KOLTORMI-377209 format. One line per 5 residues: number of its first residue (from 0); for each residue x, y, z of N, C-alpha, C. Coordinates in Angstrom, 3 decimals. Example, Ala and Ser with C-alpha at 12.3 -4.5 7.8 and 13.67 -1.06 7.14 Angstrom:
<sites>
0> 13.190 -5.690 7.800 12.300 -4.500 7.800 13.200 -3.300 7.800; 12.850 -2.250 7.080 13.670 -1.060 7.140 12.900 0.030 7.870
</sites>
This chain:
<sites>
0> -7.083 24.486 -15.916 -7.746 23.210 -16.102 -9.256 23.423 -15.978; -10.020 22.800 -16.875 -11.467 22.913 -16.860 -12.059 22.095 -15.718; -13.024 22.713 -15.023 -13.704 22.017 -13.930 -15.196 22.002 -14.242; -15.830 20.874 -13.965 -17.242 20.709 -14.306 -18.017 20.190 -13.105; -19.188 20.791 -12.885 -20.150 20.321 -11.900 -21.369 19.819 -12.655
5> -21.691 18.549 -12.459 -22.894 17.963 -13.046 -23.976 17.954 -11.977; -25.097 18.552 -12.275 -26.259 18.485 -11.396 -27.210 17.479 -12.030; -27.375 16.347 -11.361 -28.186 15.254 -11.893 -29.522 15.262 -11.150; -30.587 15.471 -11.919 -31.931 15.655 -11.353 -32.869 14.533 -11.790; -33.863 14.268 -10.958 -34.888 13.293 -11.309 -35.589 12.792 -10.065
10> -36.724 12.168 -10.273 -37.469 11.651 -9.124 -36.822 10.349 -8.649; -37.153 9.921 -7.435 -36.602 8.661 -6.936 -36.891 7.496 -7.892; -35.877 6.692 -8.124 -36.016 5.542 -9.007 -35.655 5.824 -10.456; -35.317 7.061 -10.768 -35.017 7.415 -12.158 -33.628 6.964 -12.595; -32.758 6.674 -11.649 -31.403 6.247 -11.986 -30.368 7.342 -11.850
15> -30.674 8.361 -11.047 -29.756 9.494 -10.854 -28.386 9.045 -10.359; -28.372 8.249 -9.320 -27.102 7.820 -8.721 -26.267 7.016 -9.706; -26.889 6.078 -10.359 -26.193 5.242 -11.333 -25.632 6.085 -12.466; -26.448 6.997 -12.982 -26.001 7.861 -14.066 -24.853 8.768 -13.617; -24.990 9.356 -12.431 -23.939 10.240 -11.918 -22.615 9.501 -11.798
20> -22.654 8.269 -11.335 -21.423 7.474 -11.219 -20.835 7.152 -12.596; -21.684 6.993 -13.593 -21.197 6.764 -14.953 -20.466 7.993 -15.494; -20.934 9.169 -15.134 -20.332 10.407 -15.641 -18.958 10.643 -15.030; -18.869 10.579 -13.706 -17.613 10.946 -13.032 -16.746 9.747 -12.691; -17.276 8.552 -12.831 -16.453 7.358 -12.721 -16.189 6.812 -11.338
25> -16.572 7.516 -10.278 -16.293 6.995 -8.941 -17.331 7.506 -7.958; -17.736 6.644 -7.050 -18.737 6.997 -6.055 -18.342 8.151 -5.148; -17.038 8.320 -4.881 -16.638 9.393 -3.975 -16.711 10.767 -4.635; -16.971 10.828 -5.936 -17.161 12.099 -6.635 -18.635 12.416 -6.855; -19.506 11.553 -6.329 -20.948 11.754 -6.427 -21.468 12.129 -5.046
30> -22.115 13.265 -4.967 -22.623 13.770 -3.693 -24.147 13.767 -3.724; -24.731 13.274 -2.625 -26.186 13.160 -2.522 -26.620 13.424 -1.092; -27.693 14.170 -0.940 -28.242 14.414 0.392 -28.671 13.099 1.034; -29.114 12.141 0.240 -29.549 10.843 0.775 -28.450 10.121 1.551; -27.202 10.357 1.197 -26.099 9.676 1.887 -25.999 10.094 3.357
35> -26.557 11.253 3.665 -26.593 11.744 5.048 -27.363 10.769 5.947; -28.342 10.082 5.366 -29.232 9.210 6.129 -28.750 7.767 6.226; -27.554 7.500 5.757 -27.012 6.146 5.873 -26.342 6.014 7.234; -26.855 5.110 8.029 -26.337 4.865 9.370 -24.918 4.317 9.257; -23.972 5.006 9.862 -22.559 4.619 9.767 -22.252 3.317 10.507
40> -23.085 2.949 11.452 -22.857 1.719 12.213 -23.312 0.464 11.474; -24.498 0.559 10.822 -25.037 -0.641 10.187 -25.206 -0.531 8.668; -24.928 0.648 8.096 -25.005 0.832 6.648 -26.409 0.937 6.089; -27.418 0.998 6.982 -28.810 1.064 6.528 -29.250 2.507 6.311; -30.135 2.680 5.344 -30.726 3.976 5.047 -31.833 4.243 6.055
45> -31.716 5.360 6.798 -32.686 5.696 7.849 -33.138 7.137 7.662; -34.093 7.338 6.766 -34.580 8.675 6.428 -35.355 9.289 7.587; -35.121 10.575 7.807 -35.831 11.332 8.832 -36.164 12.699 8.238; -37.428 12.908 7.903 -37.859 14.141 7.236 -37.479 15.391 8.031; -37.396 15.285 9.335 -37.054 16.450 10.157 -35.601 16.894 9.956
50> -34.798 16.039 9.323 -33.382 16.366 9.106 -33.054 16.653 7.644; -34.077 16.858 6.821 -33.845 17.035 5.388 -33.018 18.292 5.085; -33.259 19.378 5.808 -32.468 20.600 5.594 -31.014 20.361 5.986; -30.799 19.643 7.078 -29.431 19.303 7.503 -28.727 18.464 6.428; -29.467 17.545 5.836 -28.893 16.666 4.816 -28.451 17.468 3.593
55> -29.272 18.403 3.185 -28.920 19.206 2.012 -27.759 20.154 2.306; -27.730 20.701 3.494 -26.611 21.575 3.879 -25.317 20.757 3.945; -25.399 19.568 4.499 -24.250 18.655 4.576 -23.713 18.368 3.177; -24.609 18.068 2.240 -24.230 17.781 0.860 -23.543 18.993 0.229; -24.113 20.170 0.431 -23.514 21.400 -0.105 -22.124 21.638 0.474
60> -21.968 21.397 1.759 -20.660 21.584 2.406 -19.606 20.628 1.841; -19.989 19.381 1.603 -19.051 18.423 1.014 -18.595 18.880 -0.372; -19.550 19.335 -1.165 -19.222 19.815 -2.511 -18.295 21.020 -2.425; -18.610 21.945 -1.530 -17.764 23.133 -1.393 -16.346 22.754 -0.946; -16.217 21.826 -0.026 -14.892 21.398 0.421 -14.071 20.827 -0.735
65> -14.714 20.058 -1.593 -14.008 19.511 -2.762 -13.606 20.621 -3.717; -14.488 21.566 -3.907 -14.177 22.683 -4.797 -13.024 23.520 -4.241; -12.992 23.683 -2.929 -11.872 24.394 -2.302 -10.576 23.631 -2.530; -10.619 22.314 -2.384 -9.435 21.487 -2.620 -8.940 21.641 -4.056; -9.868 21.809 -4.998 -9.475 21.960 -6.400 -8.721 23.266 -6.632
70> -8.929 24.234 -5.750 -8.213 25.509 -5.863 -6.755 25.338 -5.424; -6.516 24.428 -4.500 -5.161 24.163 -4.006 -4.381 23.338 -5.031; -5.044 22.338 -5.609 -4.411 21.468 -6.599 -5.443 21.179 -7.687; -5.223 21.715 -8.884 -6.236 21.581 -9.937 -6.367 20.161 -10.485; -5.584 19.230 -9.961 -5.746 17.822 -10.321 -6.883 17.179 -9.524
75> -7.279 17.831 -8.432 -8.352 17.303 -7.581 -9.712 17.788 -8.045; -10.675 16.894 -8.024 -12.085 17.232 -8.186 -12.373 18.086 -9.416; -11.817 17.678 -10.552 -12.096 18.404 -11.797 -13.537 18.200 -12.242; -14.082 17.035 -11.924 -15.477 16.739 -12.245 -16.162 16.233 -10.990; -17.291 16.854 -10.672 -18.090 16.500 -9.496 -19.529 16.344 -9.957
80> -20.226 15.377 -9.392 -21.658 15.215 -9.674 -22.437 15.325 -8.366; -23.525 16.072 -8.425 -24.461 16.139 -7.313 -25.758 15.527 -7.813; -26.207 14.486 -7.141 -27.383 13.734 -7.560 -28.460 13.835 -6.479; -29.390 14.738 -6.701 -30.541 14.916 -5.808 -31.778 15.097 -6.675; -32.945 15.085 -6.081 -34.154 15.222 -6.901 -34.207 16.580 -7.604
85> -33.831 17.644 -6.930 -33.820 18.990 -7.529 -35.075 19.243 -8.362; -36.241 19.067 -7.764 -37.482 19.240 -8.523 -37.761 20.699 -8.862; -37.172 21.619 -8.111 -37.412 23.037 -8.365 -36.095 23.787 -8.521; -36.159 24.830 -9.314 -34.979 25.622 -9.659 -34.226 26.127 -8.428; -34.933 26.616 -7.426 -34.281 27.211 -6.260 -33.411 26.204 -5.510
90> -33.724 24.925 -5.638 -32.946 23.906 -4.939 -31.529 23.758 -5.497; -31.350 24.182 -6.739 -30.034 24.083 -7.371 -29.188 25.331 -7.145; -29.816 26.424 -6.762 -29.128 27.714 -6.635 -27.838 27.664 -5.810; -27.827 27.016 -4.634 -26.570 26.986 -3.873 -25.415 26.372 -4.668; -25.713 25.390 -5.497 -24.676 24.746 -6.299 -24.227 25.647 -7.453
95> -25.163 26.391 -8.026 -24.792 27.357 -9.060 -23.847 28.408 -8.478; -24.140 28.846 -7.258 -23.289 29.839 -6.596 -21.907 29.276 -6.291; -21.861 28.046 -5.799 -20.570 27.404 -5.534 -19.755 27.285 -6.820; -20.408 26.868 -7.882 -19.715 26.709 -9.163 -19.139 28.047 -9.631; -19.901 29.072 -9.479 -19.444 30.413 -9.871 -18.236 30.835 -9.026
100> -18.327 30.616 -7.732 -17.255 30.997 -6.806 -15.951 30.264 -7.109; -16.037 28.968 -7.425 -14.840 28.146 -7.570 -14.481 27.812 -9.025; -15.154 28.459 -9.973 -14.778 28.313 -11.373 -15.190 27.020 -12.051; -16.344 26.492 -11.708 -16.860 25.278 -12.338 -17.914 25.621 -13.382; -17.860 24.932 -14.494 -18.906 25.010 -15.495 -19.995 24.027 -15.066
105> -21.260 24.411 -15.210 -22.365 23.577 -14.722 -23.158 22.974 -15.877; -23.435 21.683 -15.740 -24.360 20.996 -16.620 -25.465 20.414 -15.759; -26.702 20.755 -16.074 -27.862 20.210 -15.377 -28.471 19.132 -16.263; -28.616 17.945 -15.702 -29.085 16.789 -16.470 -30.310 16.205 -15.784; -31.394 16.037 -16.531 -32.600 15.417 -15.994 -32.604 13.955 -16.431
110> -32.735 13.072 -15.447 -32.780 11.629 -15.714 -34.233 11.185 -15.589; -34.736 10.582 -16.646 -36.110 10.081 -16.648 -36.108 8.575 -16.400; -37.155 8.115 -15.772 -37.271 6.677 -15.496 -37.928 5.993 -16.691; -37.144 5.741 -17.708 -37.646 5.043 -18.893 -37.185 3.589 -18.916; -36.527 3.173 -17.849 -35.989 1.813 -17.770 -36.721 0.971 -16.728
115> -37.773 1.546 -16.136 -38.560 0.790 -15.162 -37.895 0.637 -13.814; -37.004 1.571 -13.470 -36.323 1.509 -12.179 -37.280 1.746 -11.017; -36.920 1.246 -9.860 -37.720 1.461 -8.660 -36.914 2.275 -7.664; -37.612 3.089 -6.893 -36.875 3.908 -5.918 -36.427 3.030 -4.762; -35.144 3.138 -4.439 -34.518 2.283 -3.438 -34.888 2.668 -2.014
120> -35.434 3.859 -1.844 -35.695 4.360 -0.496 -37.169 4.286 -0.108; -37.970 3.620 -0.912 -39.365 3.391 -0.557 -40.217 4.649 -0.480; -39.957 5.617 -1.350 -40.773 6.832 -1.351 -42.181 6.457 -1.798; -43.194 6.830 -1.011 -44.573 6.464 -1.355 -45.022 7.066 -2.698; -45.930 6.374 -3.347 -46.432 6.796 -4.659 -47.001 8.212 -4.648
125> -47.721 8.596 -3.578 -48.299 9.942 -3.545 -47.208 11.008 -3.511; -46.098 10.723 -2.845 -44.965 11.663 -2.801 -44.282 11.739 -4.163; -44.137 10.596 -4.833 -43.569 10.595 -6.181 -44.414 11.444 -7.120; -45.718 11.310 -6.997 -46.628 12.093 -7.846 -46.489 13.590 -7.565; -46.352 13.957 -6.293 -46.134 15.366 -5.933 -44.843 15.884 -6.559
130> -43.789 15.081 -6.499 -42.512 15.483 -7.091 -42.648 15.692 -8.599; -43.332 14.764 -9.258 -43.533 14.880 -10.709 -44.283 16.165 -11.037; -45.292 16.478 -10.246 -46.121 17.648 -10.527 -45.408 18.977 -10.284; -44.414 19.008 -9.415 -43.724 20.275 -9.141 -42.379 20.377 -9.873; -42.042 19.373 -10.668 -40.747 19.356 -11.342 -40.665 20.507 -12.348
135> -39.682 21.368 -12.164 -39.491 22.529 -13.036 -38.300 22.284 -13.955; -38.479 22.656 -15.212 -37.376 22.582 -16.163 -37.259 23.935 -16.827; -36.037 24.468 -16.800 -35.759 25.749 -17.428 -34.889 25.482 -18.650; -35.418 25.770 -19.800 -34.666 25.516 -21.038 -34.096 26.809 -21.587
</sites>
């Protein structure tokens, strides 16, 4: 059975999450480091820059666990989407390695904000500009 990993990239407000859910059809198949910062008690987003590495590792671990499950039963997790900013190539490398290990074909998709979306997490304009300036695309 064919397995696919979609890496959905873009700056905050571009519509990554919405697009990722459109591709795989369900929120539980979309993995994002931002979900790490959702307070389980009150459901509010509480970003803490000091925990950003933990958030990305957490996201990678969730994806790997799903990929492992797909090895046990190929009906599970045939399509997975990871939706993070991924402004630089090296940020995607762990997912490329996971895909290789567990037999997933990878599609990297850049989502542009051409619909006037706003970032839901209140990322300041200067940070958005920094992200835009360091965004790498390998064709």
